C-alpha positions as CSV (number, residue, x, y, z in Angstrom):
1,M,-72.0,22.0,-45.1
2,S,-72.5,18.6,-44.9
3,P,-75.9,16.9,-43.5
4,L,-73.9,15.0,-41.1
5,V,-72.5,18.8,-39.4
6,Y,-76.6,19.4,-39.5
7,A,-77.6,16.2,-37.2
8,A,-74.6,17.0,-34.8
9,L,-74.9,20.7,-34.6
10,L,-79.0,19.9,-33.9
11,G,-78.1,17.3,-31.6
12,Y,-75.3,19.2,-29.7
13,A,-78.0,22.3,-29.5
14,L,-81.1,20.0,-28.5
15,G,-78.7,17.8,-26.4
16,G,-77.8,21.0,-24.7
17,L,-81.7,22.4,-23.8
18,P,-81.1,22.7,-20.1
19,F,-84.7,21.6,-18.6
20,S,-83.8,21.1,-15.3
21,V,-82.8,24.7,-15.0
22,W,-85.7,26.2,-16.5
23,F,-87.9,24.1,-14.3
24,G,-86.0,26.0,-11.2
25,W,-86.2,28.8,-12.5
26,L,-90.5,28.4,-12.9
27,Q,-89.9,28.1,-9.0
28,R,-87.3,30.4,-8.6
29,K,-84.6,27.9,-7.7
30,N,-81.2,27.8,-9.0
31,L,-80.2,23.9,-9.4
32,L,-76.5,25.1,-10.4
33,Q,-76.4,26.5,-7.1
34,E,-78.8,24.2,-4.8
35,G,-78.9,20.4,-4.0
36,S,-75.3,19.0,-5.6
37,G,-75.4,21.6,-8.3
38,N,-76.0,19.8,-11.0
39,P,-78.5,20.4,-13.6
40,G,-79.8,17.1,-14.1
41,A,-82.8,15.3,-13.7
42,I,-81.8,13.4,-10.6
43,N,-80.7,16.9,-8.8
44,A,-84.7,18.3,-9.9
45,F,-86.1,15.2,-8.2
46,R,-84.5,16.1,-5.0
47,V,-84.4,20.3,-5.2
48,L,-87.9,20.9,-7.5
49,G,-89.4,17.6,-6.3
50,P,-91.0,14.4,-7.6
51,V,-93.3,16.0,-10.7
52,S,-90.9,18.1,-12.0
53,G,-88.1,15.7,-11.5
54,V,-89.9,13.4,-13.4
55,M,-91.2,15.8,-16.0
56,V,-86.9,17.1,-16.5
57,L,-86.7,13.3,-17.0
58,V,-88.5,12.6,-19.4
59,L,-87.7,16.0,-21.5
60,D,-84.4,14.8,-21.7
61,V,-85.3,11.3,-22.3
62,F,-87.0,12.3,-24.7
63,K,-84.9,15.2,-26.5
64,G,-82.1,12.0,-26.3
65,A,-84.6,9.8,-28.4
66,A,-85.4,12.9,-30.9
67,T,-81.7,14.0,-32.0
68,V,-81.5,10.2,-33.2
69,F,-85.0,10.4,-35.0
70,Y,-83.9,14.4,-36.5
71,G,-80.4,13.3,-37.2
72,S,-81.7,9.6,-39.0
73,I,-83.8,12.2,-41.3
74,L,-80.7,14.6,-42.2
75,A,-78.6,12.3,-42.8
76,G,-79.3,8.7,-42.4
77,F,-78.1,6.1,-40.4
78,W,-74.5,8.2,-39.6
79,G,-76.6,11.2,-39.0
80,G,-78.7,9.7,-36.5
81,L,-76.0,8.3,-34.4
82,L,-73.5,11.4,-34.8
83,G,-76.8,13.2,-33.3
84,G,-76.9,11.2,-30.5
85,L,-73.9,11.4,-29.8
86,A,-73.8,15.0,-30.1
87,A,-76.7,15.0,-27.6
88,I,-75.3,13.3,-25.0
89,F,-72.2,15.8,-25.1
90,G,-74.8,18.6,-25.6
91,H,-75.7,17.7,-22.2
92,L,-72.3,16.9,-20.7
93,C,-71.2,20.6,-21.3
94,S,-74.4,22.8,-22.4
95,P,-73.6,25.8,-25.2
96,W,-76.6,27.4,-23.3
97,L,-74.8,27.1,-19.4
98,L,-71.5,28.1,-20.2
99,C,-70.1,23.9,-21.1
100,R,-71.7,23.1,-17.4
101,G,-74.1,20.0,-17.4
102,G,-75.8,17.1,-16.4
103,K,-74.2,13.9,-15.9
104,G,-75.9,12.2,-19.2
105,I,-77.6,9.3,-18.1
106,A,-81.3,10.1,-19.2
107,V,-80.2,11.7,-22.4
108,S,-78.2,8.9,-23.0
109,L,-81.2,6.1,-22.4
110,G,-82.9,8.4,-24.7
111,V,-80.3,7.8,-27.3
112,W,-79.9,3.9,-26.6
113,L,-83.6,3.6,-27.0
114,A,-83.9,5.3,-30.2
115,I,-81.4,3.1,-31.6
116,N,-81.8,-0.4,-29.8
117,P,-84.2,-0.5,-26.6
118,F,-83.2,-4.4,-26.3
119,A,-79.5,-2.5,-25.0
120,V,-81.0,-0.3,-22.6
121,L,-82.7,-3.3,-21.3
122,V,-79.4,-5.0,-20.9
123,V,-78.0,-2.1,-19.4
124,A,-80.3,-2.1,-17.0
125,F,-80.0,-5.2,-15.5
126,A,-76.1,-4.0,-15.1
127,W,-77.8,-1.3,-13.1
128,L,-80.0,-3.1,-11.3
129,G,-77.3,-6.0,-10.1
130,A,-75.3,-3.1,-9.3
131,W,-77.1,-1.8,-7.7
132,L,-78.2,-4.4,-5.2
133,A,-74.2,-5.2,-4.8
134,S,-73.5,-1.7,-4.1
135,R,-76.6,0.4,-2.5
136,D,-74.7,3.4,-4.8
137,A,-76.9,4.8,-7.4
138,Y,-74.0,6.8,-9.4
139,K,-71.5,4.1,-9.0
140,S,-74.3,1.8,-10.8
141,F,-74.5,4.7,-13.3
142,A,-70.9,4.2,-13.7
143,V,-71.0,0.0,-14.0
144,A,-73.9,0.5,-16.7
145,A,-72.5,3.1,-18.8
146,L,-69.6,0.2,-18.8
147,T,-71.8,-2.3,-20.5
148,I,-73.3,-0.7,-23.3
149,A,-71.0,-1.6,-26.2
150,P,-70.8,-5.3,-24.7
151,A,-74.7,-5.1,-24.6
152,V,-74.6,-3.8,-28.0
153,W,-72.1,-6.2,-29.5
154,A,-73.7,-8.9,-27.7
155,L,-76.9,-8.4,-29.6
156,T,-75.8,-6.9,-33.0
157,R,-72.7,-7.7,-34.0
158,S,-72.6,-4.3,-35.5
159,S,-69.2,-2.8,-35.4
160,D,-70.6,0.6,-35.6
161,L,-73.3,0.2,-33.0
162,T,-70.4,-1.3,-30.7
163,L,-67.9,2.1,-31.8
164,A,-71.2,4.3,-30.7
165,G,-71.8,2.3,-27.6
166,L,-68.1,3.0,-26.5
167,L,-68.1,6.5,-27.4
168,T,-71.4,6.9,-25.3
169,S,-69.7,4.9,-22.5
170,A,-66.5,7.2,-23.3
171,L,-68.7,10.3,-22.8
172,L,-70.4,9.1,-19.4
173,M,-67.2,8.1,-17.8
174,L,-66.2,12.0,-17.8
175,R,-68.8,12.8,-15.1
176,H,-68.9,9.0,-13.4
177,W,-65.5,7.8,-13.5
178,R,-64.7,9.3,-10.0
179,Y,-67.4,7.0,-8.3
180,L,-66.0,3.4,-9.5
181,V,-62.8,4.9,-8.1
182,S,-64.0,5.7,-4.9
């Protein structure tokens, strides 16, 4: 099998690790049924408290960055990109939760911190501007998701990285589109 396939499979498997659900089990709570029912860091923060919520956030960011790192070890530049994108998809459609998943923000943050931290800074400013205008965190995440590819292009002029940014935006919009149109 190709090293790229291994990078993608590893990214998908790691990206799908449901840390929030596991932290919920430790507190005898089911995040798939409590709060918003979303197995992500924000729901973990709301249902399990700030300590568990921050730990889930850190672990989700870490798993995103780790997939880029391990993907690049397995298959170079393309392995890192593919591993990172597969991790985002794995978080959205976790193999461990029968294709249920979170919204992908923390994992995407980790992926792009590993690929280009300056792009993350630009996207963070876009999120902040959208949040100040709307006071809606989810709508702000949707706006920020749409700024990934333009930020990457402006900073790198790399068509490969910009394509990865577009794919990241597309994946994130699977969970965030409704916030833009509401």
